[in-house]
C-alpha positions in Angstrom: 151.0 103.4 99.3 147.8 102.9 101.3 144.6 103.6 99.3 142.3 103.2 102.3 143.2 104.6 105.7 140.8 103.4 108.3 142.9 104.6 111.3 140.8 107.8 111.5 137.1 108.3 111.7 136.1 110.2 108.5 132.3 109.8 109.0 131.2 111.0 112.4 127.8 109.2 112.3 127.7 108.9 116.1 128.1 112.7 116.5 125.3 113.3 114.0 122.9 110.9 115.7 123.7 112.4 119.1 123.2 115.9 117.8 119.8 115.0 116.2 118.5 113.3 119.3 119.7 116.1 121.6 117.9 118.6 119.2 114.6 116.5 119.4 114.9 116.3 123.2 115.5 120.1 123.5 112.8 121.2 121.2 110.1 118.6 121.1 110.2 116.6 124.3 106.8 118.0 125.5 105.2 116.7 122.3 106.7 113.2 122.9 105.2 113.4 126.4 101.8 114.1 124.9 102.3 111.2 122.4 102.7 108.7 125.2 99.6 109.9 127.1 97.1 107.5 125.3 99.5 104.6 125.9 99.7 105.5 129.6 95.9 105.8 129.9 95.4 102.4 128.2 98.0 100.7 130.4 96.7 102.2 133.6 93.2 101.1 132.8 94.2 97.5 132.1 96.4 97.3 135.2 93.5 98.7 137.3 91.2 96.1 135.8 93.6 93.2 136.4 94.4 94.4 140.0 90.7 94.8 140.8 89.4 91.5 139.5 90.0 88.5 141.8 92.7 86.1 140.5 90.0 83.4 140.3 88.0 85.4 137.8 91.0 86.1 135.6 91.9 82.4 135.7 88.4 81.3 134.8 88.2 83.9 132.0 91.5 82.8 130.5 90.5 79.2 130.8 87.2 79.9 129.1 89.0 81.6 126.2 91.4 78.7 125.9 88.6 76.2 125.9 86.5 78.2 123.4 89.2 78.6 120.9 91.8 75.9 121.5 90.2 73.0 123.3 90.2 71.3 126.7 93.9 70.5 126.8 94.9 74.1 126.3 92.3 75.1 128.8 93.9 72.8 131.4 97.4 74.1 130.5 96.2 77.7 130.8 94.6 77.2 134.2 97.7 75.3 135.6 100.0 78.0 134.2 98.2 80.9 136.0 98.0 78.9 139.2 101.7 78.1 138.9 102.8 81.7 138.4 100.4 82.8 141.2 102.0 80.3 143.7 105.4 81.4 142.6 104.5 84.9 144.0 104.6 86.5 140.6 100.9 87.2 140.1 101.2 91.0 140.1 104.2 90.9 137.7 102.3 88.6 135.4 99.3 90.9 135.3 101.6 93.8 134.5 103.3 91.9 131.7 99.9 90.8 130.3 98.7 94.4 130.4 101.8 95.6 128.6 101.5 92.9 125.9 97.9 93.6 125.3 98.4 97.3 124.9 101.5 96.8 122.7 99.7 94.2 120.5 96.6 96.4 120.2 98.6 99.4 119.0 100.7 97.2 116.7 97.5 95.8 115.1 95.9 99.3 114.7 99.0 100.6 113.0 100.4 97.4 111.3 97.3 96.0 109.6 96.5 99.2 107.7 100.1 99.6 106.7 100.3 95.9 105.7 97.1 96.3 103.5 98.6 99.4 101.8 101.9 97.5 101.2 100.0 94.6 99.9 98.1 96.7 97.4 100.9 99.0 96.3 104.3 97.8 95.1 105.7 101.3 95.4 104.6 101.7 99.0 105.9 98.3 99.9 109.3 99.1 98.3 109.5 102.3 100.3 108.4 100.6 103.6 110.7 97.6 103.4 114.0 99.4 104.4 112.3 100.7 107.6 111.0 97.2 108.5 114.4 95.7 107.9 116.0 98.3 110.2 113.3 97.7 112.9 113.8 94.0 112.8 117.6 93.9 112.7 118.6 96.8 115.0 119.5 95.4 118.4 116.8 96.4 121.0 119.4 98.0 123.3 120.3 100.5 120.6 116.9 102.3 120.5 116.3 102.0 124.2 118.6 105.0 124.6 116.6 107.5 122.4 113.3 106.1 123.8 114.5 106.9 127.4 115.7 110.3 126.3 112.5 111.2 124.6 109.9 109.5 126.9 111.9 109.0 130.2 112.0 105.7 132.0 109.0 103.7 133.0 106.5 101.2 131.8 105.2 103.4 129.0 108.7 103.7 127.6 109.0 99.9 127.7 105.7 99.6 125.7 106.9 102.1 123.1 110.1 100.2 122.7 108.1 97.0 122.4 105.9 98.4 119.7 108.9 99.3 117.6 110.4 95.9 118.1 107.2 93.9 117.5 105.5 95.9 114.7 107.3 94.5 111.6 105.8 90.9 111.6 102.2 92.0 111.4 103.0 94.4 108.6 104.9 91.9 106.6 102.5 89.0 107.0 99.4 91.2 106.4 101.0 92.4 103.1 101.9 88.8 102.2 98.3 87.7 102.9 96.9 90.4 100.7 99.3 89.6 97.9 98.5 85.9 98.0 94.8 86.4 97.2 94.4 85.1 93.7 94.0 87.9 91.1 91.1 86.1 89.4 89.0 86.4 92.6 89.7 90.2 92.7 88.9 90.4 89.0 85.6 88.5 89.4 84.5 90.7 92.3 85.3 93.8 90.2 83.5 92.4 87.2 80.3 92.0 89.4 80.5 95.7 90.2 82.3 95.6 93.6 84.1 98.8 94.5 87.8 98.8 95.7 86.6 99.0 99.3 84.2 96.2 98.9 86.8 94.0 97.2 89.2 94.7 100.1 86.6 94.2 102.8 84.7 91.1 101.4 87.4 89.3 99.4 91.0 90.2 100.2 90.8 90.6 104.0 88.8 87.4 104.7 91.1 85.4 102.5 94.2 87.0 104.0 93.0 86.5 107.6 95.1 83.4 108.3 98.2 85.3 107.4 97.1 88.3 109.4 96.5 86.2 112.4 99.9 84.5 112.0 101.4 88.0 112.0 99.5 88.9 115.1 100.8 85.7 116.8 104.4 86.6 115.9 103.8 90.1 117.2 102.7 88.7 120.6 105.7 86.4 120.8 108.1 89.3 120.0 106.4 91.6 122.5 106.9 89.0 125.2 110.5 88.5 124.3 111.0 92.2 124.7 109.7 92.2 128.3 113.1 91.4 129.8 114.9 94.1 127.9 112.2 96.6 128.7 112.7 95.9 132.4 116.1 97.5 132.1 114.4 100.9 131.7 112.0 100.3 134.6 109.0 98.8 132.8 108.3 96.3 135.5 106.5 93.0 135.0 108.1 89.5 134.7 111.3 91.0 133.4 112.1 92.4 136.8 113.0 89.0 138.4 115.2 88.1 135.5 117.1 91.4 135.7 117.4 91.2 139.4 118.6 87.7 139.2 121.2 88.8 136.6 122.4 91.6 138.7 122.7 89.5 141.9 123.6 86.2 140.2 120.6 84.5 141.7 119.8 81.9 139.2 116.7 80.7 141.0 115.1 84.2 140.8 116.0 84.6 137.1 114.7 81.1 136.3 111.3 81.7 137.9 110.9 84.9 135.9 112.1 83.4 132.7 109.9 80.3 133.1 106.8 82.4 133.8 107.4 84.4 130.6 107.8 81.2 128.6 104.6 79.7 130.0 102.6 82.9 129.4 103.9 83.0 125.9 102.8 79.4 125.3 99.3 80.2 126.6 98.9 83.3 124.4 100.4 81.4 121.4 97.9 78.5 121.7 94.9 80.8 122.1 95.8 83.0 119.2 96.4 80.0 117.0 93.1 78.7 118.0 91.4 81.9 117.1 93.1 81.9 113.7 91.8 78.4 113.0 88.3 79.4 114.0 
């Protein structure tokens, strides 16, 4: 006698999810289109800025940032990286990717840091938030590309929204960790001297947690860049396009140039953000 019969599907979860997404698309699609408007405006502004400025100005600006926060070696590496991707013929794609990453990381910081602070100061909120972060980090990116496309249509903005979901958890977790690692005696001392909860947060906890917060921001940048190739599958553009085209046509050279450019750009942003964290 068989106790468990797994030959038939008894839990139609796929049908439930499909019904829920179809219902959202049918009834609330216009609201989701409104939701993506500020993302589109921010992206268009950055893309216009990067396309208007001469490449030499952008290279000098990135080189100055690298020198200011990470030293002469990183400055040299940054300048050579941007010259390299420019001479590869991927300058426009690099600027699109840089704009996408900047918008994604900015939104992740605006959303993730407050959530991380709340999670660091409240055990109950952290316990409630943890399953959602686990799901966001472990769900394959291809899975939520489908509802993103259905709700927001294809394009660069949809790629940014998918990137935000993918890259948000690290900054929340590490911000929460940084707040929790502040020694309780420091908080008690500030409170004993008459500091309010807001003053304790602003003048004690956040400054001491800043290295952890910056580490979370660094990881968010890395995950956003790793999402570029996947987002190119839904028409987001950028450096993911050469990789996807090379995959479709089996042109290993084209895929290599796109992938190498993403790696070099990630290294530049990683070194600069690490330098900012040390400063």
